Backbone bond lengths (Angstrom), bond angles and torsions (degrees), N, CA, C in turn:
res aa  C-N    CA-C-N  psi(-1)  N-CA   C-N-CA  omega(-1)  CA-C   N-CA-C  phi
1 R - - - 1.449 - - 1.516 111.64 -
2 C 1.242 117.68 -49.72 1.558 121.15 176.57 1.518 115.64 -55.28
3 L 1.384 109.18 -42.45 1.567 114.53 178.40 1.579 107.68 -64.58
4 A 1.286 115.90 -48.28 1.473 117.65 -179.54 1.615 113.68 -58.15
5 L 1.276 113.34 -41.29 1.461 121.64 177.59 1.469 104.34 -65.28
6 A 1.242 125.74 -46.97 1.546 127.40 -174.19 1.492 104.59 -61.65
7 L 1.408 116.67 -49.08 1.564 115.88 -177.85 1.570 110.93 -63.26
8 L 1.244 124.13 -36.62 1.354 128.06 177.92 1.453 111.09 -64.99
9 C 1.288 121.36 -34.57 1.439 127.41 -179.23 1.553 110.29 -79.36
10 A 1.321 114.38 -29.92 1.468 121.25 -179.29 1.434 112.95 -85.64
11 A 1.332 116.72 -10.21 1.532 118.57 178.40 1.449 114.71 -63.07
12 P 1.441 120.83 138.80 1.493 115.56 178.32 1.458 113.15 -64.89
13 A 1.239 116.83 157.75 1.573 121.01 178.03 1.487 103.51 -81.34
14 L 1.357 106.80 144.96 1.538 116.63 -176.88 1.428 106.61 -95.51
15 A 1.415 122.34 144.84 1.353 119.38 175.64 1.556 109.60 -82.63
16 V 1.277 118.41 151.88 1.492 128.54 -175.02 1.561 107.67 -117.69
17 D 1.273 113.58 137.66 1.465 120.72 178.84 1.486 104.31 -97.60
18 V 1.339 115.10 121.71 1.429 123.98 177.31 1.611 111.00 -111.22
19 E 1.313 116.05 114.07 1.418 115.90 -177.73 1.475 111.48 -88.82
20 L 1.458 122.78 128.97 1.346 128.84 -168.08 1.601 99.23 -120.26
21 Y 1.299 121.51 100.27 1.391 125.85 178.46 1.524 112.84 -60.34
22 Y 1.295 121.29 145.34 1.606 123.20 -178.75 1.505 112.01 -56.40
23 G 1.258 122.00 -34.94 1.358 121.60 177.60 1.538 112.25 -62.37
24 A 1.319 114.64 -47.29 1.516 114.26 -179.48 1.557 107.23 -72.04
25 L 1.294 125.29 -25.93 1.440 124.72 179.08 1.488 107.91 -71.38
26 E 1.344 117.40 -45.84 1.493 124.20 174.94 1.558 106.54 -51.25
27 R 1.316 124.52 -46.58 1.463 122.93 -179.23 1.494 109.00 -70.79
28 L 1.280 122.38 -32.11 1.458 122.61 179.09 1.417 113.24 -70.03
29 I 1.414 119.11 -38.46 1.431 123.43 175.49 1.583 106.36 -66.74
30 G 1.225 116.95 -44.56 1.451 121.34 -176.46 1.522 111.06 -61.23
31 E 1.361 123.93 -30.19 1.389 133.05 179.95 1.527 103.28 -78.43
32 Q 1.255 119.48 -46.37 1.547 123.69 -168.38 1.560 112.24 -82.83
33 A 1.414 112.59 -32.85 1.514 112.72 -171.63 1.490 115.67 -120.11
34 F 1.379 117.24 -12.36 1.511 115.81 -171.16 1.461 106.14 -114.57
35 T 1.326 119.04 151.49 1.405 125.32 174.62 1.527 114.83 -70.31
36 A 1.277 116.97 -176.04 1.386 124.92 -178.25 1.539 107.64 -66.50
37 E 1.429 113.56 -40.38 1.403 118.89 179.37 1.430 118.90 -77.88
38 G 1.530 114.03 7.71 1.338 121.97 170.67 1.601 114.08 82.13
39 R 1.470 114.43 21.07 1.359 122.18 -175.58 1.586 108.26 -118.26
40 R 1.347 116.26 152.91 1.383 119.82 170.90 1.529 108.63 -127.23
41 Y 1.361 112.81 110.22 1.560 113.50 -177.57 1.517 108.87 -76.71
42 V 1.293 114.59 129.15 1.440 118.09 172.18 1.503 113.25 -105.80
43 Q 1.257 114.77 -8.39 1.508 123.73 169.28 1.567 110.16 -154.92
44 G 1.300 111.64 145.31 1.402 116.12 175.22 1.559 110.35 67.90
45 A 1.412 114.62 -159.54 1.623 119.23 -178.35 1.412 103.63 -150.42
46 K 1.340 114.03 175.66 1.382 123.79 -172.83 1.527 111.48 -64.96
47 D 1.349 122.82 -31.17 1.437 123.41 177.60 1.472 114.17 -81.04
48 Q 1.337 121.81 0.41 1.474 117.54 179.87 1.561 106.28 -101.76
49 K 1.391 108.70 124.70 1.512 108.64 -177.55 1.346 118.59 -94.56
50 C 1.449 115.44 -15.54 1.542 116.50 -177.24 1.653 113.14 -106.18
51 R 1.389 114.54 -12.35 1.402 115.44 -178.35 1.581 110.98 -143.69
52 Y 1.342 113.03 95.95 1.321 122.95 -173.60 1.538 116.47 -156.60
53 A 1.249 121.02 160.13 1.522 116.72 176.41 1.616 104.03 -159.95
54 F 1.203 119.97 129.87 1.441 121.88 178.64 1.544 113.20 -147.98
55 L 1.286 112.22 157.92 1.428 125.07 -174.94 1.493 101.68 -106.65
56 E 1.395 117.30 147.52 1.524 124.99 166.46 1.483 112.39 -155.01
57 K 1.385 110.45 167.28 1.481 120.38 176.44 1.501 113.40 56.04
58 P 1.493 112.42 57.46 1.388 110.16 179.97 1.577 116.32 -79.45
59 Q 1.330 120.32 144.05 1.347 126.48 -174.58 1.672 107.03 -128.82
60 L 1.388 115.90 116.34 1.438 115.78 179.68 1.403 112.78 -102.03
61 S 1.400 120.44 149.80 1.479 127.43 168.75 1.327 106.62 -162.62
62 G 1.374 114.48 177.75 1.484 120.54 -179.57 1.554 112.36 -96.13
63 A 1.208 119.94 156.42 1.394 125.50 171.90 1.586 113.46 -141.64
64 G 1.314 113.07 80.43 1.379 118.24 -169.62 1.487 113.39 68.98
65 E 1.279 124.63 -117.64 1.483 128.00 -178.81 1.542 104.58 -101.76
66 Q 1.333 119.44 16.65 1.477 117.90 177.60 1.581 109.80 -122.71
67 L 1.215 108.60 160.47 1.548 121.90 172.60 1.522 108.24 -84.75
68 Q 1.298 117.39 133.34 1.478 120.42 173.69 1.442 114.08 -119.99
69 L 1.362 114.69 124.98 1.355 125.76 -177.68 1.547 113.26 -111.75
70 K 1.330 121.52 116.49 1.508 120.01 171.68 1.432 107.38 -107.18
71 V 1.313 117.66 132.78 1.463 122.07 -170.83 1.604 106.64 -151.11
72 N 1.358 114.20 157.23 1.468 117.34 175.31 1.535 106.81 -99.75
73 F 1.263 113.45 145.34 1.455 120.55 177.85 1.516 108.67 -120.11
74 S 1.360 122.96 132.57 1.430 126.32 171.11 1.469 109.23 -129.07
75 G 1.252 120.95 136.33 1.491 122.82 -177.78 1.565 111.64 -161.67
76 K 1.288 108.70 158.90 1.503 114.70 171.22 1.526 103.19 -149.08
77 T 1.352 115.03 147.30 1.459 125.02 -179.55 1.545 99.14 -129.69
78 A 1.253 122.90 88.17 1.560 121.20 -172.75 1.490 108.36 -145.96
79 L 1.261 110.57 164.76 1.542 119.30 175.77 1.537 108.22 -102.93
80 D 1.305 112.54 146.78 1.435 118.70 -179.43 1.495 105.33 -91.37
81 M 1.359 120.69 110.63 1.320 128.43 -178.30 1.600 113.69 -117.61
82 F 1.338 116.84 94.50 1.373 125.59 179.57 1.573 107.38 56.46
83 G 1.286 116.75 44.89 1.451 128.57 161.80 1.550 106.40 92.51
84 H 1.321 120.26 6.05 1.480 124.50 173.61 1.518 112.42 -114.96
85 C 1.259 114.92 142.71 1.454 119.11 178.19 1.590 108.34 -91.34
86 V 1.462 115.69 122.56 1.369 118.78 -175.23 1.547 100.42 -120.45
87 G 1.424 115.55 122.78 1.461 117.37 177.45 1.613 102.52 150.25
88 L 1.309 112.24 -163.60 1.546 124.94 -173.98 1.457 112.74 -83.34
89 G 1.268 120.14 150.04 1.497 126.03 168.86 1.434 117.30 -170.80
90 D 1.258 121.46 162.13 1.429 114.59 -179.14 1.623 104.41 -171.91
91 S 1.367 111.12 164.57 1.609 117.32 171.60 1.484 103.04 -137.74
92 F 1.337 110.56 127.78 1.477 110.80 175.19 1.549 106.78 -156.14
93 D 1.319 116.78 165.25 1.506 124.50 177.17 1.496 104.76 -92.54
94 F 1.263 119.57 147.61 1.398 125.65 173.44 1.546 109.33 -144.17
95 T 1.320 117.06 159.40 1.479 126.09 -176.11 1.554 107.41 -126.48
96 M 1.305 110.15 120.35 1.453 120.82 -179.66 1.614 111.37 -104.20
97 Q 1.208 120.22 132.05 1.547 123.34 179.31 1.508 99.81 -124.44
98 A 1.441 118.38 136.91 1.312 124.50 -177.46 1.584 110.06 -156.82
99 T 1.224 117.83 156.33 1.471 120.57 179.48 1.457 106.62 -97.58
100 P 1.351 121.12 123.24 1.448 123.48 -174.36 1.623 102.41 -78.75
101 I 1.351 111.58 139.67 1.487 116.90 -176.39 1.706 105.18 -139.06
102 V 1.259 111.97 168.60 1.485 119.10 175.74 1.560 104.06 -98.61
103 R 1.414 113.13 124.78 1.265 121.51 179.24 1.606 109.62 -131.96
104 N 1.289 115.09 112.83 1.471 116.98 176.28 1.600 110.78 57.94
105 G 1.204 114.70 36.28 1.554 119.90 178.38 1.512 115.58 80.36
106 A 1.387 111.91 -0.39 1.482 117.72 179.33 1.539 109.93 -117.55
107 M 1.416 119.28 173.41 1.408 119.71 178.66 1.509 104.33 -89.66
108 G 1.439 117.11 137.66 1.455 123.35 179.86 1.536 105.45 -132.83
109 L 1.316 116.65 -178.21 1.337 118.14 177.69 1.664 111.05 -126.18
110 A 1.344 108.07 147.09 1.454 110.18 169.80 1.552 113.65 -138.01
111 D 1.236 121.60 174.65 1.510 126.80 -176.68 1.648 106.59 53.40
112 V 1.203 119.96 44.65 1.486 123.79 177.19 1.459 112.81 -65.89
113 S 1.446 115.68 127.23 1.410 113.28 175.96 1.715 96.76 -136.28
114 I 1.359 111.86 140.14 1.491 118.24 174.46 1.541 107.90 -117.09
115 S 1.248 111.88 131.01 1.570 122.21 165.82 1.356 114.89 -108.81
116 V 1.495 119.17 151.05 1.407 123.01 175.03 1.516 104.57 -138.37
117 P 1.409 108.17 156.10 1.413 109.69 -178.14 1.633 119.08 -77.97
118 R 1.243 111.53 -12.73 1.470 121.49 176.49 1.497 112.77 -142.82
119 D 1.331 119.13 170.77 1.460 122.80 -170.03 1.498 108.46 -137.11
120 S 1.270 112.22 145.39 1.566 126.57 170.12 1.602 111.76 -161.53
121 Y 1.259 114.32 169.33 1.487 112.91 177.28 1.356 114.77 -57.53
122 Y 1.455 119.00 -42.33 1.391 118.62 179.85 1.531 114.81 -68.31
123 I 1.302 116.49 -36.90 1.500 118.96 179.89 1.611 108.31 -65.64
124 R 1.299 115.07 -41.86 1.510 112.73 176.53 1.434 119.83 -64.28
125 R 1.330 118.65 -30.44 1.357 128.74 174.48 1.537 111.47 -68.94
126 V 1.414 113.63 -41.98 1.512 118.47 173.97 1.384 110.07 -64.88
127 R 1.373 123.59 -47.37 1.499 131.04 -172.97 1.528 104.82 -58.79
128 Q 1.355 119.98 -43.70 1.496 120.74 -177.73 1.482 110.39 -68.82
129 A 1.338 118.06 -42.64 1.465 123.41 -177.27 1.621 105.03 -66.06
130 L 1.311 120.28 -44.62 1.451 119.43 -178.38 1.453 116.79 -65.10
131 G 1.408 112.87 -39.73 1.444 115.56 179.70 1.485 114.06 -62.73
132 A 1.489 108.51 -43.65 1.591 109.64 -179.76 1.579 109.49 -67.64
133 S 1.344 116.50 -39.22 1.456 115.20 177.80 1.598 117.53 -63.41
134 F 1.364 117.40 -44.80 1.368 117.64 168.08 1.592 120.29 -47.41
135 A 1.328 107.86 -53.28 1.462 116.55 179.43 1.483 113.18 -56.26
136 R 1.329 116.68 -41.11 1.437 122.87 -168.39 1.581 106.80 -90.43
137 D 1.386 124.00 -46.74 1.305 127.93 -164.74 1.561 117.60 -98.61
138 F 1.292 118.67 -30.92 1.382 123.41 -176.44 1.546 115.19 -59.36
139 K 1.370 107.81 122.15 1.501 107.79 179.24 1.591 107.95 -156.23
140 I 1.371 113.02 136.62 1.533 122.61 178.77 1.510 105.92 -114.88
141 E 1.308 116.23 120.71 1.505 120.61 176.98 1.499 104.60 -78.59
142 V 1.339 117.39 99.38 1.451 118.03 176.32 1.490 110.96 -72.26
143 R 1.328 119.28 -36.68 1.382 127.53 -174.39 1.694 107.61 -55.18
144 D 1.238 117.77 -57.55 1.437 120.47 174.07 1.378 117.31 -48.84
145 Q 1.352 120.55 -39.27 1.453 124.16 176.36 1.523 112.04 -69.42
146 A 1.307 115.78 -45.15 1.509 120.73 174.87 1.499 111.16 -56.40
147 R 1.257 118.65 -43.99 1.465 125.22 -176.20 1.658 103.04 -63.54
148 R 1.269 114.02 -46.83 1.541 110.35 -174.74 1.543 113.22 -69.17
149 L 1.367 118.45 -28.93 1.359 121.42 178.47 1.380 111.25 -72.56
150 L 1.464 117.96 -50.39 1.521 124.07 -173.19 1.521 113.61 -73.71
151 E 1.350 115.50 -25.68 1.421 109.73 -171.62 1.662 110.36 -106.07
152 Q 1.463 108.75 1.91 1.469 108.26 175.54 1.569 117.72 -53.88
153 P 1.336 120.08 145.24 1.540 110.37 -174.21 1.561 108.01 -83.84
154 A 1.321 111.99 154.97 1.421 124.51 -178.94 1.512 109.52 -71.63
155 P 1.388 116.20 153.44 1.456 113.15 179.75 1.381 117.16 -58.72
156 E 1.285 121.67 154.46 1.562 122.76 179.57 1.503 110.17 -66.43
157 G 1.236 119.96 143.67 1.412 125.82 -172.96 1.381 119.50 84.02
158 S 1.364 122.66 -16.64 1.407 121.22 -178.57 1.619 110.93 -83.08
159 E 1.280 112.87 165.14 1.560 114.81 178.66 1.665 113.37 -58.85
160 Q 1.306 104.86 -38.16 1.472 106.52 -176.90 1.495 117.53 -73.01
161 A 1.370 116.11 -13.37 1.440 124.52 177.90 1.573 113.71 -58.91
162 Q 1.327 113.01 -20.41 1.453 114.12 -178.79 1.629 115.74 -89.46
163 F 1.412 110.06 3.97 1.473 117.88 179.28 1.448 107.64 -124.46
164 S 1.472 114.33 142.60 1.467 116.74 174.44 1.522 99.48 -110.27
165 R 1.378 109.21 156.00 1.436 122.03 176.34 1.507 110.39 -119.69
166 E 1.385 113.50 146.05 1.428 123.79 177.52 1.479 111.55 -136.57
167 L 1.305 118.47 128.02 1.414 119.70 175.87 1.495 107.88 -81.66
168 A 1.427 115.67 113.14 1.432 127.28 178.87 1.573 116.95 -68.95
169 R 1.303 105.18 -47.91 1.503 112.59 179.79 1.644 107.62 -154.60
170 F 1.296 111.57 156.91 1.468 113.72 -178.09 1.566 106.13 -159.57
171 D 1.382 116.90 109.76 1.346 131.22 179.48 1.522 113.82 -109.93
172 L 1.287 114.23 122.12 1.494 116.82 174.84 1.526 106.44 -91.45
173 N 1.295 116.74 118.41 1.521 116.17 -175.95 1.408 116.05 -104.63
174 G 1.376 112.66 -20.12 1.519 117.73 -176.74 1.457 112.39 -167.00
175 I 1.315 114.53 158.48 1.334 119.33 170.58 1.542 115.62 -144.92
176 R 1.410 118.55 142.28 1.425 122.64 179.63 1.507 113.02 -141.21
177 A 1.294 114.08 143.37 1.441 116.94 -176.79 1.485 113.25 -92.33
178 E 1.281 122.31 136.75 1.471 127.62 179.44 1.433 107.95 -135.30
179 P 1.362 120.10 159.43 1.470 121.15 -173.18 1.463 122.06 -49.76
180 S 1.394 113.06 -34.88 1.555 117.58 176.10 1.518 117.22 -90.06
181 G 1.283 116.39 -15.05 1.469 119.68 179.44 1.507 115.94 168.04
182 L 1.277 117.80 -170.19 1.522 119.07 178.41 1.517 107.51 -91.42
183 V 1.239 113.17 146.71 1.560 119.53 169.92 1.404 105.35 -105.77
184 L 1.202 117.07 126.97 1.530 128.48 179.45 1.527 107.41 -101.09
185 V 1.268 123.89 120.70 1.438 123.76 172.23 1.527 105.87 -94.10
186 V 1.297 117.68 117.93 1.428 127.67 179.51 1.486 121.21 -128.31
187 D 1.345 119.52 148.37 1.347 121.02 170.27 1.566 104.97 -120.37
188 F 1.179 111.52 124.81 1.510 116.27 -176.02 1.538 110.29 -142.72
189 G 1.380 118.20 158.32 1.451 131.15 -179.89 1.529 106.34 -125.46
190 L 1.392 110.99 130.97 1.530 116.05 -178.52 1.616 103.22 -122.44
191 V 1.223 113.10 128.79 1.505 118.32 171.69 1.495 112.44 -102.21
192 V 1.316 115.97 132.04 1.518 120.84 178.05 1.450 103.22 -116.42
193 K 1.346 115.97 131.30 1.442 127.81 -175.53 1.489 106.81 -121.72
């Protein structure tokens, strides 16, 4: 028995595929990256009328082996002159496609490309800035969400309520895009007490 137990404990951990549907991922991004009003300010703030930029109405889907995000951009880069904004600004929809990758234990993006239905000097500048920003700054902490899901207490009165669960380790090893969602390749340990 001791030998069998030792062999089981010495066996390498197996990676598990966790499928994250695009609808759930959209809600997760909304929680982590957008305000209660459904906006993500990338420049300025809500109270600045002449210098701001925000994203809103994100819609996620798959595009082959890439993640596709459709979102609305609104922004203005202007000076406040006697109560009027003088400068550039626009509002437009854009589509971003990117390859989901693992970066420092979280989900990040690589190979980011942004397309827009029309073009102007302002839109080109915004497109370049957003592409660089998504590639550099976009991050979803999958571990925190896994901890929240796996450690939540069972309903009172159920058999599982007598046990508590603790996420001992969680390593995100890979990500791939599929038509219905992202598949996360994870290695994790769960302790039941």
